[in-house]
C-alpha positions in Angstrom: -42.1 8.7 -77.8 -43.9 7.6 -74.6 -42.3 5.2 -72.3 -44.4 2.9 -70.2 -43.9 -0.2 -68.1 -46.0 -3.3 -67.7 -46.5 -4.6 -64.2 -46.4 -8.4 -64.5 -47.4 -8.9 -60.9 -50.6 -6.9 -61.2 -52.0 -7.6 -64.7 -54.3 -5.1 -66.2 -52.4 -2.1 -64.7 -49.4 0.0 -65.4 -46.3 0.0 -63.3 -45.9 3.2 -61.3 -42.7 5.1 -60.8 -41.7 6.6 -57.5 -43.0 9.9 -58.7 -46.4 8.4 -59.3 -46.5 7.0 -55.8 -46.1 10.5 -54.4 -49.2 11.8 -56.3 -51.7 9.1 -55.1 -54.2 9.4 -52.4 -52.3 6.8 -50.3 -49.2 9.0 -50.0 -50.3 10.5 -46.7 -50.5 7.0 -45.1 -47.1 6.1 -46.5 -45.5 9.3 -45.1 -47.2 8.7 -41.7 -45.9 5.1 -41.6 -42.4 6.4 -42.6 -42.4 9.0 -39.9 -43.6 6.6 -37.3 -41.0 4.1 -38.3 -38.3 6.7 -38.1 -39.5 7.9 -34.7 -39.6 4.2 -33.5 -36.1 3.6 -34.8 -34.9 6.8 -33.0 -36.3 5.7 -29.7 -34.9 2.2 -30.0 -31.4 3.7 -30.8 -31.8 6.2 -27.9 -32.7 3.3 -25.5 -29.7 1.3 -26.5 -27.3 4.2 -26.2 -28.9 5.3 -22.8 -28.6 1.7 -21.5 -25.0 1.6 -22.5 -24.3 5.0 -20.9 -26.0 3.9 -17.7 -24.0 0.7 -17.7 -20.8 2.7 -18.3 -21.7 5.1 -15.5 -22.4 2.2 -13.1 -19.1 0.5 -14.0 -17.2 3.9 -13.6 -18.8 4.4 -10.2 -17.8 0.8 -9.2 -14.2 1.4 -10.4 -14.0 4.7 -8.4 -15.2 2.7 -5.3 -12.4 0.2 -5.9 -9.6 2.8 -6.1 -9.3 3.3 -2.3 -9.3 -0.5 -1.8 -6.6 -0.9 -4.3 -4.5 1.9 -2.7 -5.0 0.2 0.7 -3.9 -3.2 -0.7 -0.8 -1.6 -2.3 0.0 0.0 1.0 -0.4 -3.4 2.8 1.8 -5.0 0.1 4.5 -2.4 0.5 4.5 -3.0 4.3 4.7 -6.7 3.8 7.6 -6.2 1.3 9.4 -4.0 3.8 8.9 -6.5 6.6 10.2 -9.4 4.5 13.1 -7.3 3.3 13.9 -6.6 7.0 13.7 -10.3 7.7 16.0 -11.2 4.9 18.4 -8.6 6.0 18.4 -10.0 9.5 18.9 -13.4 8.1 21.7 -12.3 5.8 23.6 -10.7 8.7 24.5 -14.1 10.0 23.8 -13.0 13.6 22.6 -15.7 15.9 20.3 -13.6 18.1 20.0 -16.2 20.8 23.8 -16.1 21.3 23.7 -12.3 21.3 21.1 -12.2 24.0 23.0 -14.8 26.0 26.2 -12.7 25.7 24.2 -9.7 26.9 22.8 -11.5 29.9 26.1 -12.9 30.9 28.0 -9.7 30.6 25.4 -7.5 32.3 26.5 -6.2 35.7 23.8 -6.4 38.5 23.5 -2.6 38.8 22.7 -2.1 35.1 19.2 -2.9 33.8 18.3 -3.4 30.2 15.3 -1.3 29.4 14.9 -2.1 25.6 16.5 -3.7 22.5 15.5 -2.8 19.0 16.5 -3.0 15.4 16.5 0.3 13.5 17.0 1.4 9.9 15.8 -1.8 8.2 17.8 -4.0 10.7 21.1 -2.2 9.9 21.4 -0.9 13.5 21.0 -2.5 16.8 20.0 -0.2 19.7 19.9 -0.9 23.4 18.8 1.3 26.3 20.5 0.7 29.7 19.5 2.2 33.0 21.7 2.3 36.1 21.1 4.1 39.4 23.4 7.0 40.4 25.1 6.2 43.7 27.3 8.6 45.5 31.0 7.7 45.6 30.6 5.2 42.7 31.5 5.7 39.1 28.5 4.4 37.2 30.1 5.2 33.8 33.0 2.9 34.7 30.5 0.0 35.1 28.9 0.8 31.7 32.4 1.0 30.1 33.4 -2.4 31.6 30.2 -3.8 30.3 30.9 -2.7 26.8 34.5 -3.9 27.0 33.3 -7.4 28.0 30.9 -7.3 25.0 33.7 -6.3 22.7 35.8 -9.3 23.8 32.9 -11.8 23.4 33.1 -13.7 20.2 29.3 -13.9 20.0 29.1 -10.1 19.8 31.7 -9.8 16.9 29.2 -8.8 14.3 28.4 -5.5 16.1 30.4 -2.4 15.8 29.8 0.5 18.3 28.2 3.3 16.3 27.0 5.9 18.9 26.2 6.2 22.5 24.5 8.8 24.7 24.2 9.1 28.5 21.3 11.1 30.1 20.8 11.7 33.8 17.2 11.7 35.1 15.5 12.2 38.4 13.0 9.5 39.3 9.7 10.5 40.9 10.6 9.0 44.3 12.8 11.9 45.5 16.0 13.8 44.7 18.3 10.9 45.7 16.6 8.6 43.1 18.7 9.6 40.0 19.4 7.3 37.1 21.7 7.3 34.2 20.0 6.2 30.9 22.5 5.1 28.3 21.4 4.6 24.7 23.9 2.7 22.7 23.7 2.0 18.9 25.7 -0.7 17.2 26.1 -1.2 13.5 25.5 -4.8 12.3 28.4 -5.8 10.2 27.2 -7.8 7.3 
């Protein structure tokens, strides 16, 4: 028994199967169009993937350029946090600094000069450097001690506890009679 199909779209001819289409004279053109279509689709897919890869590479490069900026911003933020933490610690110590400076200036003998004042260790310590000239026949350390005793008795200085002190003798550049005692004193701020 022979099977055949009638092509209703093209009257007068028989419907062809896919095997019949491969055996016709037009098969070369169909294969050529198929290959060209496949190559065209390959190039379109390649262009899309390449464009995405170049966009990803550009974004990756931009992100790599932002990393040092982000690190700098984080460092700045850490510095700001440390500064604000120090400010809050100073504020929480309940020390009225204007009164402390007034107490220092009132108790300071005329032969002792204040070289520097600083807060150290996150405002936990208060350090001052005092300079006094060395005079023959005078006890310079007695003057420094009386200065500290007057500070200890002052109510405005009650938040400070003597932590450490050091005295160093130095010759100034003027001559060998120009000697000074440099006293570095560290107080702990009692919170």
